[in-house]
N, C-alpha and C positions, 0 to 999 in steps of 0.2 A: 274781814269778809268782803269779797267783791261780788257786785250784783249788776247783771246785765239787763237793761231794759230796752226792748225793741219796739221799733215804729210799727203799727198795724197797717200802714199805708202800703207795705210791700208783702205782706204775709200771704195773701191769696194769689200772688202772682208766681208763676212758674217760669216765665221768660226773663231774659236779661233785664235789669232794672235801670232806672235812671241813676247814674252815679253822683249826681247832685243831691240826691235824697239821703239824709243821714238815716242809715238803718238802725242804729243803736248807740246808747251811752253806757258807760260803766262807772258805777259808783264804788267807793272804798269806805268803810266803816269799821271802827274798832269798838270793842266792848269787852266787859269782864266776862259775859256769857254771850251765847249766840242770840238771845232774845233781847238782851241789852243793846246788841248791835242792830238788831231789826228796829228797835224803838227809835234809835237815833236816825236810821234810814227814813223812817215815816216822816220825820221833821223836814227832810230835804226833797222829798218828791211832791209832784204837782197834783197827782191823782191818786186814788186808792189802788193798792197793789192786790192783785188777784192771784192767789197762790195756784189755782187750778190751771193757769197759763205756764207753770214752770216745767221746763222741758228737761233739764239736767243739772246734777250737781256734781262738782269737782271737789275732792278731798285732797288737802296738801299732805305732804309727808309729815309735817309737824303734827298735824291733827291726829294722824293715824299713830305717831310715835307716843304721843301724850295720852292715848287712850279715850279720845273724845268722840269717837264715831258714834257710840250709842247716844251720847248726849246731843249730838246734832240731829240724828235720826228722830230722836224724842220731840226735839223742838219742831221740826218740819211736819211730822206726822200729827201732831196736836192741833194744828190748822185744820180746821173742818173742810176746807177746799183743797187741800193737798192731795194729789193723785198718786197712787201708788206705782203708776206706770212710768214715773219720772226716771230717767237714766242716771246711773252713777258712774263716776271715774276717779281715778287717783293719779296724782303726778308728784314729781320732786322739781318740777320746773316752775318758774314764776307764773301765778295764776292769771295776771292780768292779761297776757298775750292771748290766752284761750278765748277771751271775750272780744278781742279786737279785730280778730281775723275774720274775713269774709268768706263765703263759699267760692269753689271754683266757678270760673266764668260768670262771676259777679251775680249770682242768683241770690234770692232772698235769705237772709241770714238763718231763717227757720230750717234751711234745707242742709245745714252743715252736718258733717258726720257725727258730730257730738248730739245735736238735736235729733237726728234720725239715723241711728247705725244700721238700720234694716235696709237702708237704700241699696248698698252693696253686698248685703248679707248673702244672698243666694249665689253670688259668683265667687266669693272667696270667704271661707270660715276659718279665721285663726284664733281669735279670741271672743268668746262668748258674751254678747252684751248683757249686762246685769242691771235690773230695775230695782226700785226701793223694795218692792214686794219681795223679790227673790233675795235680796240682800238681808232683809230682817228675817226670813226664814232660814238662811244659813247661819245667821249669828245665834238663832235661838234653838237650833237643833244640833246634835252631835254631828261633826266634830267641832262645831262652833267655830270654824274658819271659813272665810269667804275669800273668793278670788276676784277682786275689782279690777276691771280693765285698767291698764296703765296707758296713759296717753302722752304724746309729745307733740310739738310742732316742728317740722322739717321743711326746709326750702329745697325741694327736689322737683318743683314745676316752675316753669318760666314763661313769661309773656314779653311783648315787645318793650313793656315798660320795666321789666326787670324780674327779679324772684317773686314767685307767688306761694307764700307759705301754705302749708296744709296740715290737717291733723292726721296723726298716725296712731294705730293700736300697736304697742311695741311689747306687751306681754301682760303680766298681772302683778298686783300688790296683794300680798297675802297678810290678811288681817283678822284678829279676833276682836270680841267686845272691848277688851282692854289692853290688847298687846299689837305690835306691828312685827311681822316676821321677816319683811324684806320683799324683794322683787324676784320674779322670774321674767327675764327679758329676752326677747328675740328668740335664737335657737333653743335656749333653755326651757321655753315655754311650749315646744312643739308638740309635746306629748298630750297637752290638754285638749287639743282639737280631736284626737281619736277617742277620748274618753267621754266628752260631751255628748249627750243624746240630742243635743239641738243642731249640730252641725249638718249642713247640706252638701256643701263641696269642700274638699280639702286637697291640697297638692303636696307632692313629696318628690324629691329629686335623689336619684341614686346613680351609681356607676355599674355598668354591665359590659364586660369585655373591653374596658378602657373608654367607652363612651357614655356621656351623661344622659340620663332620660329624665323627664319630669312627667310624673303621673297625676292624673286627674281622678280623684276617687269620690265616689257617691254611693247612695244607698246603704250607708253604714248603720250597723246596729251593734249595740254593746251590752254585755251582760256580765256583771260582776257577782260572783257566787262566793260567799264565805264558807270556808271548809273548816270544821271544828273538830279537834282531836284533843280531847282533855282540856287543858288550859291554853293550847296552842291554837292559833287561828292563822289560816293562810288563805288568800284571797285568789281565786282563779279568774282572770279577766279574759274574755273571749270577745274578738272584734272581728266582724265580718263586713266585707265592702265589695263593691264593684269598682274596677279600675279601667281607665282609658289612656292608653299611650298616645300622646299628641303628635310627636315627631321622632323619628329615629333614622340613623343613617347605616345600620347593619340589619341583616335577616336575623331574627330571634325567634325562639319558640315560646308558646304560650306558657309552657311549664317554667321556663327561666323567668318571664315575667312575674308569674305569680310567686315564685320564691324570692325574687328580688324585692318586691312590693311588701311582701309579709315580713321579710327580715328588717327592712328599713322602718316600717311602722312599728314593729316590736322594739326596736332600738330606741326610737324617740320615746315611746311610752316608758321604757325603763330608766332613761336617762333623766327624764323630768321627774319621775318618781324619786330617784336618788338625790337629786338636787333639793327636792322639797325636803326629804329627811335631813339633809345638812343644815336646813333652816328650821329644823324641829316643827315641820308642818306636814300634815296629812292632806296632800295637794289634791287627791283623788277622793277625799271624804269616804274612805274606806270604813271608818268608825260608824258612819251613818248606815252602811250596807249591813254591817253587823247588827246594828241597833235594830234595823227593819226585820231581819231574818231570825236572829238569836238574841233577843233582848236580855234574857237570863245571863247568858255568857257575858254579854257586854256589860252588865252591871258588875260582874265579878272582875273584869279586867280593866274597865275605864277609870281613868283619873281625869277629872275636870271634863268629862265627856269624850276624852280620847283614849284609845288603847294603844298600848305599846306596839310600834312597828319596826321592822328591820329590812335590810335589803332583800332578805329571802321570804318576805311576807307576801309577795305576789308571784304569781305564775302566769305569764302572758302567752296567749295563743291568737294568732291573727289568720284569718281565712279569706282569701281572694275568691269570691263566689263566681265573678264573670270578668273576663278580659276582653276589651273592645279596642280596635285599632283605628277608630274614626274612619275617614275616608280611604277607600281601597284602591284609588286610581293610580297610586305611586308605585314606584318599582319595588321598594323594600316593603316587606310584608311581615305580619306575625304568623308564624307556621304553627298549625294545629298538629300536636303528636299524634 
């Protein structure tokens, strides 16, 4: 177990801090159980640890593979001061590096993307942040699978002193209380942003008449309706949204924009769903939708909380309610039919 302890001397400051001030220290402890590891940690710290200050947890791939997720959550939540708003992440990279990196522009370490993923949440929603409360709910309810944000460290920013590593949300880790299903990374996870009801702004790029367009999508709503016919269940997924085309070099009609966005979004939703099936995972938690609407049918079909799904189990419809062109002072325009 790795533990990061931060200095309170910089917590309340938003401006750039004195680089001579040590912001944090990272401890490493081993134990047969998580509680034994903590007991050994207490022997090496100078002051009392207060778990109400805990900002985030990162689960290693080994922990997920060996089915220890519930054990760790139980240990943390039994502490009376633990907060259920603590953020959770998963990775297959060395854990220590996540606690040694500092925020961009050398701001206080409490402002990292891991400590507060909501800082950039409104500008780009790709992977939904998950806190301990939501993680426990997902693990205790059908389909008993949770999507934990998968994080990495990348060196895609530079300063005069060299590379400046930063944290990236690259996809999700699919886990159950006792099993690890694998990852959905990068483009494979694109469909999740359209199904999540929490998303604010999402982007999609597609080609129209040989030109690439990137659309900004907002005001999204999602409705998943289970349709029961005997012992067969199909899920109708209806996604509605508004889209904004930021830049374009050809004149196109609003009708073409609508069709292009609807087709691209539908494709991403279906592709992510199929990749989830390959990992034996109900990535959209459709079993829970059936459980909420038709619990009797769910009881007949479920096995360990999950109902059988196939590629034909979903029917996706995407509707673009509004199309906006942003500023209209440029030559090329979106024509209204």
